[in-house]
KERO-967166 format. One record per residue: x negated, y negated, z of N, C-alpha, C, O in turn; residue in three letters. Coordinates in steps of 0.2 Angstrom, whole numbers, plus 5000, padded with zeros to 4 digits. Each point is the difference from the previous one (the first is absolute). Layout:
<sites>
XYZXYZXYZXYZALA
...
</sites>
This chain:
<sites>
465048855491499349984999499550064999499650004995MET
500550055008499650065000500150034993499550034997GLU
501149975001500150034993499749964995499750034995ARG
500349905005499749964995499250015001499749994995GLU
500050025011499350015000499750064998499450014998SER
501050055002499850064998499850014993499450024999ASN
500949954996499850004993499349964999499650034997PRO
500449925007499349964999499550045003499450004998ALA
500750035008499550045003499850064996499450024999ALA
501150014998499850064995499649984994499650034998ALA
500649914999499649974995499349995002499650014996ALA
500349965010499349985002499650075001499450004998HIS
500950055005499750065000499850034994499550034999ILE
501049974996499950034993499449964997499650034997GLU
500449905004499449964997499450025003499550014996ARG
500450005010499450025003499850074998499450014999ARG
501050045001499950064997499750004993499550034998ALA
500849934998499849994993499349975000499650024995LEU
500349935009499449975000499450055002499550004997TYR
500750045008499550055002499850054995499450024999LYS
501250004997499950054995499649974994499550034998LEU
500649905000499649974995499349995002499550014996ASN
500449975011499349995002499650075000499450004998LEU
501050055004499650075000499950024993499450024998ARG
501049974997499950014993499449964997499650024996GLY
500449925006499549954998499350025002499550004997LEU
500550025010499350035002499850064997499450014999ARG
501150045000499850064996499749984993499550034998ARG
500949934999499849984993499349965000499550024996ALA
500449945009499349975001499550055001499449994998LEU
500750065006499550055002499850044993499450014999GLY
501150004997499950044994499649954995499550034997ALA
500749915003499649954996499350005002499549994996LEU
500450015011499349995002499650074998499449994999LEU
500950065001499650074998499849994993499550024998ILE
501049964998499949994993499449954998499650014996ILE
500549935008499549954999499350035002499549984997ALA
500450065009499450025003499750054995499450004998PHE
501050054999499750044995499849974994499550014997ILE
500949945001499849964994499449965001499650004996GLY
500349985010499349975002499450054999499549984998LEU
500750085005499450054999499950014993499450014998LEU
501150004998499950014993499649944996499650014996ILE
500649935006499649944998499350015002499549984995TRP
500450035011499350015002499650054996499449994999ALA
500950075000499750054996499949984993499450024998ALA
501049954999499949984993499549955000499649994995ARG
500349965010499549955000499350045001499549974998ALA
500550095005499350045000499950044994499550034999GLN
500949964996499950034993500350075000499950044995GLY
500649985010500350074999500550004995500449954999THR
499650104997500450014994500750015002500250035006SER
500349954990500750025001500250075001500450025004ALA
499250024992500150075000499850035007500350045003GLU
499149944999499850025007500549985006500150045004LEU
500149904995500549975005500650055000500350015005LEU
500050014989500650045000499850075003500450025004LEU
499050004995499850075003500049995007500250055004SER
499549904999499949995007500749995003500150035006LEU
500449944991500649995002500450075001500350025005SER
499650024990500350075000499650045005500450045004VAL
499049964997499650035005500349985007500050045005TRP
500149894995500349985007500650035002500250015006GLY
500350004989500650035001499950075003500350025004VAL
499250014993499950075002499750005007500150045004MET
499449924997499749995007500649985005500050035006LEU
500449934992500549975004500550065002500350005005GLY
499850054990500550055002499750055005500350035004SER
499049974996499750045006500049975006500250025005ILE
499749914995500149965006500750005003500250015006ILE
500349994989500750005002500250075003500450005005ALA
499350064993500250065003499850005008500450025004LEU
499049954997499850005007500449945004500250015006GLY
499949944990500449945004500750025001500349985005ALA
500050064991500750025001500150045007500449995004ILE
499150064996500050045007499949955006500350015005GLY
499249954994499849955005500649965002500149995006LEU
500349994989500649955002500550045003500449985004SER
499750094994500550045003499950015007500450005005LEU
499050024997499850015007500149945004500250005006VAL
499649944991500149945004500749985001500349985005TYR
500150034990500749995000500450045005500449985004GLY
499450084997500350055005499749995007500450005005VAL
499050004995499650015007499749935002499849995006LEU
500249964990499849935002499350005003499949965005ARG
499750074991499349995002499550014993500250034996PHE
499349935004499550004995499650065000499650015005ALA
500450044991499650065000499449994997499950014993ASN
499549985010499449994997499750074998499549994997PHE
500850065005499750074997500350024993499850054998ALA
500649905000500450024994499550014994500150044995HIS
499449925004499550004995499650075000499950034995GLY
500049995011499650065001500550064999499750064998ASP
500949935002500550064998499950014992500050054998LEU
499849894998499950014993499350044999500050054996MET
499649945009499350044999500250075002499750054997THR
500749975008500250075001500350034994499850064999VAL
500749914998500350034994499550014995500050054996GLY
499549905002499550014995499650065002499850044995ALA
499949975011499650065002500450065000499750055000TYR
500949955002500450065000500150034993499950065000ALA
500249904995500050034993499350024998499950054997ALA
499649915006499350024998499850075003499650044997PHE
500749985009499950065003500350064997499850055000ALA
500849934997500450054997499750024993500150064998VAL
499649904998499850014993499550065000500150044996LEU
499449975008499650065000500350065001499850064998PRO
500849945006500350065001500450034995500350065000LEU
499849904994500450024995499650024994499549974999LEU
500750074996499750014994500049944996500549964999PRO
498950024998499949944996500350014993499750044996GLN
500949935002500250004994499849954995499649965002GLY
500650044992499849964995500349935001500550005004SER
499349954993500249935001500750004997500250034994GLU
500349935009500749994997499949944996500249945002LEU
499650074992499949954995500649954999500650035000LYS
499349915000499449964999499749985007499549965000PRO
500750075006499849985006499350045002499850054996PHE
499949925009499350035001500150065006499550035001SER
501149985001500150055005500450064998500350004995PHE
499750055009500350074998500650005005500249965004GLY
500150104995500650025004499950005008500449995004TRP
498950034997499850015007500049935004500250005006GLU
499749954990500149935003500749985002500149975006PHE
500450054990500749995002500250045006500449985004LEU
499350084997500150045006499749975006500449995005VAL
499049984994499749975005500449945003500149985006GLY
500249984989500449945001500650025004500249975005LEU
500150094993500750025003499850025007500450005005LEU
499050034997499850025006499849945005500250005006VAL
499549954991499749955003500649955003499949985006ALA
500650014990500649965003500350025006500049965005MET
500350104995500350025007499550015005500249995006PRO
499250034993499550015005499849935003499950005006LEU
500049954990499949935003500649985004499949975005THR
500750044993500649995004500050035006500249975006GLY
499650094995499950045006499549975005500150005006LEU
499349984991499549975004500349935003499949995005VAL
500549974991500349945002500550025006500049965005ALA
500450094994500550015005499650035006500249995006PHE
499350054993499650035006499749945004500050005006GLY
499749954991499749945003500649975004499849975006ALA
500850024992500549975003500250045007500149975005ASP
499950104994500250045006499550005005500150005006ARG
499250004992499550005005499849935003499950005006VAL
500249954990499749935002500649955001500149975005LEU
500250024989500549945000500650015004500349965004TYR
500050104996500650025004499949995007500549975003ARG
499050065000499949985008500049935001500249985005PRO
499449984991500049935001500649975000500249955003LEU
500350074992500649974999500450015006500449965003ARG
499650105000500450025006499849965006500449995005ARG
498949994995499849965006500249924998499749965004ARG
500650034991500249934998499449964999500049945002ARG
499550094995499449964998500149954995500550014996SER
499249935004500149954995499850024993499650055000SER
500649914995499850014993499249995000499750044995SER
500049925009499349994999499650065002499550024997VAL
500850025009499750065002500050054995499650044999ILE
501049974998500150054995499549984994499850054997LEU
500249895001499549984994499350025002499650034996ALA
500249965010499350025002499950075000499550034998MET
501050015004500050075000499950034993499750044999ALA
500749934996499950024993499349984998499850044996SER
499949915006499449984998499550065002499550024997LEU
500650005010499650055002500150074996499550044999GLY
501149974999500250064996499650004994499850054997ALA
500249895000499649994993499350025001499750034995ALA
500049945010499350025001499950085001499550034998PHE
500950005006500050075001500050044994499650044998PHE
500949944998500150044993499449994996499850054997VAL
500049895002499449994996499450045003499650024996ARG
500349985010499450045003500150084998499550034999SER
501149995002500150074998499850014992499750064999VAL
500549904997499950004993499250004999499750044996ILE
500049925008499249994999499750075002499650024997TYR
500750015009499750065002500250064995499550044999LEU
501049964998500250054995499750004993499850054998GLY
500149895000499849994993499449954999499750004994TRP
500149975011499449965000500249934997500649984999GLY
498949985000500249934998499949994992500149944998ALA
499750114999499849994993500749994996500550025002ASP
499449954992500650004995500150074997499550034999PHE
501149985000500250064997500549994994500349955000GLU
499850104996500549994994500450075000499750055002TYR
500949944996500450064998499650054995500050065000TYR
499849904995499750044994499349964998500049954998TYR
499550095004499349974998499950014993500150054997TRP
499649895000499850004993500550014995499850014994GLY
500849985007500650014995500149934997500149955004ARG
499950054989500149944997500749985000500550045001THR
499649894999500749975001500149944995499949955001ARG
500150074992500149954995500649965001500550025002PRO
499449924995500649955001500450004993499850024995ALA
500849975006500549994995500049934997500049955004LEU
500150044990500149944997500749984999500350034996GLU
500049935008500749984999500049934996499549974999LEU
501150014999500149944996499849945004499950005006PRO
499949954990499749935003499350015003499849965004LEU
499950104994499350015003499950025007499550005003GLY
501150035000500050025006499750075001500150044996ILE
499449975008499750075001500150025007499949975005ARG
500450094995500150045007499950074999500050034995VAL
499850005011499950075000500750045001500449975003ARG
499750094994500650035001500150025007500650005003PRO
498950015001500150015008500349945003500450015004ASP
499549934993500349945003500749994999500449985004GLN
499850054990500750004998500450055004500649995002LEU
499050075000500350055004500149975007500650015003PHE
498949955000500149975006500649955000500450005005ILE
499749964990500549955000500750044999500549985004LEU
499550074992500750045000500250035006500550005002GLY
499050035002500150045006500249945005500550025004LEU
499249934996500249955005500749974999500450005005ALA
499849994989500749984998500550055002500549995002LEU
499350084997500550055002500150015007500550005002LEU
498949995002500150005007500449945003500450015005LEU
499549934992500449955002500750014999500449985004VAL
499850044990500750024998500350055005500549995002PHE
499150065000500350055005500149975006500550015004LEU
499049944999500149975006500749955000500350005004ILE
499849974990500649964999500650055001500549985003TYR
499550074994500650055000500150025007500550015003LEU
498950015001500050025007500449945004500450025004LEU
499349924996500249955004500749984998500449985005LEU
499850024989500749974998500550054999500649995001GLU
499350084998500550044998500150065005500450045000LYS
499149975005500150055005500249985007499949945002THR
500350115002500249985006499449985005500049965004LYS
499450084995499449995003499849934999499749965004MET
500350024989499849934998500449955003499749955003GLY
500950064998500549955003499849995008500049955003LYS
499950115000499850005007499349975001499949965005ALA
499650054990499449965001500149934999499749965004MET
500750014992500149934999500449975006499849955002ARG
500650095001500449985006499550005006500149955004ALA
499550094996499550005006499549954999499849965005THR
500050024989499649944999500349945002499749955002ALA
501050044996500349945002500149995007499949945003ASP
500350115001500250005007499950075003500550035000ASN
498949985003499950075003500550025005500350055000PRO
499949905005500450025005500750014998500350045002GLU
500049924993500650014998500150064996500550045000LEU
499049984996500050064997500050065004500450054999ALA
499349955007500050055005500750015003500250055001ARG
500149895001500650005003500650034995500450035002VAL
499549954992500550034995499950074998500450034996THR
499150015007500050074999499450024995500050064999GLY
499649894999499550024995499450035004499849985005ILE
500050084993499450035003499449974998499750014995ASN
500149945009499449964999499350045000499649984996THR
500450075008499450044999499950044994499550004997GLU
501150025000499950034993499849954995499750014995ARG
500649935006499849944995499349995001499649994995VAL
500150015011499349995001499650054996499549994997ILE
500750075004499750064997499949994992499550004997LEU
501149985000500049994993499649944998499750004994TRP
500349955010499649944998499350025000499649974995THR
500150065010499350025000499950054994499549994997TRP
500950065002499950044994500049974993499550014996MET
501049945003500049974994499449954999499750004995ILE
500249965010499449955000499450044999499649974996GLY
500350085008499350044999500050034993499450004997GLY
501150035001500050034993499849954995499650014995ALA
500749935005499949954995499349975001499649994995LEU
500150015011499349985001499550054997499549994997ALA
500750085004499650054997500050004993499550014997GLY
501149985000500049994992499649954998499650004995ALA
500449945009499649944998499350025000499649974996GLY
500250065009499350025001499750054995499549994997GLY
500950055001499950054994499949964994499550014996VAL
501049955003499949964993499449955000499749994995MET
500249985011499449965000499350044999499649974997LEU
500450095006499450044999499950024993499550014997ALA
501150015000500050024993499749944995499750014995LEU
500549935007499949944996499249985001499749984995ASP
500150045011499349975001499650065003499750044997SER
500349965010499650065003500250005007500549965003SER
499350095001500250015007499449985004499450014999LEU
500849965007499549985005500449995006500549985000ARG
499250035006500350005006500349935002500549995003PRO
499349964994500249935001500549984995500349945001GLU
499950104995500449974994500749985003500249944997MET
500150095007500749985003499949935004500449965000GLY
499050045004499949945004499949944996500349955002TRP
499450054992499949954996500649984996500149944998PHE
500450105002500649994997500649975005500549984998PHE
499350025008500549985005500249935000500649985000LEU
498949984998500149925000500549994994500549965001LEU
499350064993500549994995500750035001500549974998PRO
499650085005500650035002500449955005500649994999MET
499149995006500349955005500249944996500549975001PHE
499050014994500249944997500650014995500549955000ALA
499650114997500650014996500650005005500649984998ALA
499450055008500550015004500349935003500649985000VAL
498949985002500249935002500249964994500549965001ILE
499250044993500249964995500850024998500449964998LEU
499750115002500750024998500550005005500650014999GLY
499249975007500449995006500050075004500150054998SER
499749945009499850055004500750055001500549975002ILE
499450094997500650055001500450014994500550045001GLY
499349924994500450014994499650054995499549974997ASN
500750095002499650044995500049984993499550014996PRO
501149965002500049974993499549944999499749994995TYR
500349975010499649945000499250035000499649974997GLY
500350085007499350035000499850024993499449994998ALA
501150044998499850024993499849944996499550004997LEU
500949955003499949944996499349965003499649984996VAL
500350025010499449975003499450044998499549974998GLY
500650105002499450044998499849994992499449994999GLY
501150004997499949994993499649934999499649994996LEU
500749965008499749934999499350005003499549974996ILE
500350065009499450015003499550034995499449984999ILE
500850084998499650044995499849954994499550014998GLY
501049964999499949964995499549945001499549994997VAL
500649985009499549945002499350035001499549974998VAL
500450095005499450035002499650014993499449984999ILE
501050054996499750024994499849944996499549994997GLN
501049965002499949944996499449965002499649974997VAL
500450025010499449965003499350034999499549975000SER
500550104999499450034998499749984994499450014998SER
500949954997499849984994499549945001499549994996ALA
500549975010499649955001499750005007499649955002PHE
500650105002499750005007499750075001500250054996LEU
499449965009499750065002500650045002500449985004ASN
499750094994500650045002500150005008500550015002PRO
498949985001500150015008500449945003500250015005ALA
499949944991500449945002500750014998500449955002TYR
499850104995500750014998500550005006500549964999GLY
499450085006500549995006500049945003500649985002PRO
498949984998500049935002500549954996500349965003GLY
499650054990500549964996500750035001500549955000VAL
499650115001500750025002500349985006500649985000ALA
498950015005500349975006500149935000500449975003PHE
499249994992500249934999500749994997500349965002LEU
499950084993500750004998500550015005500549975000ILE
499350085004500550025006500149945004500549985002MET
498949985000500149945004500449954997500449975003ILE
499550024990500349944997500850025000500449955001ILE
499850114998500750025000500349995007500649985000ILE
499050045005500350005006500149935003500449985004LEU
499249974993500149935002500749984997500349955003LEU
499950074992500749994997500550045003500549975002VAL
499450094998500550055003499750045006499750064998ARG
500349925008499650045005500350075001499650045003PRO
501049974995500350075001499850044994500250065000GLN
499449924995499950044994500449994995500549965000GLY
499450074994500449994994500750025001500549964998ILE
499650105005500750035001500349995007500550035001PHE
499149945003500349995007500649955001500149964996GLY
500250055009500549955002499849955005499650025005ARG
500649924995499849955005500150025007500650025001PRO
498949985003500150025007500050085001500050025005GLY
499950014989499950085001499350025000499950065001GLY
</sites>
């Protein structure tokens, strides 16, 4: 009887596994359809307000570029959460640190001519290369001074999150003291003409540089996580910190790399945001909510999901500005996040129960 029941039990288990797999695929497909339907609804609303197709295409392209900046910050935020399991509310202000670090470097260098067709010179690239590791060091320093002692006392994730909120206020206060509250620009009075692309799309060369740099950094992160020993150690630590420590992974070194990489990406995102618009002490704080929305939408702890979430949030914010005040853009982005989470509580790329 036992031998006869085993095939039936195996078939039952196989059917249940297939059912769960199909249900998972159905929910993921439904989530994708909801995103497409929501963006389609935004486009319909914009067209109803008389927005031209050319402007909508331009807004969509600008949204991808804005989303790439959001993604740079969101990937670092997701990495930190994946390894350390706490929401770092100071991450937005790390973007501000990167932007002002480059701003502080520019006057120290000889001002070269513009690197046509861009509005910046070689000194801006040097400032970017200085700002990225410097922001990573600031992030790691905050961990050593503030977060690490709290972890050793086994403080809860809520305490760590509140500590990061205090760190955010501290960083912003230092920037206020150093540079004041006024708007600043990397280059005052420098013209930034737009390029005419096919289908009536207008973009500035600087925006194309921002998109290209974001794609390059994301590709490098992919190579790090998938092809290097440190990347595998980071993924193992994110999956199970205790098991990773038992198997001989140097988790302290993993934490160091996590903060350095997350901080460097945030710094790069801050420099790109300042290049596209302007510098102000609150710039990273205002960007924090869209970054969290991207992380949650793409599944917490998943850097690739944060990339996709950032692009979706960026497009939604820009397209909605065709018929709404741009100040409401983040609210619209959070609305799509809520809709998706009602269907997939674990996010687009999350695993059930994960």
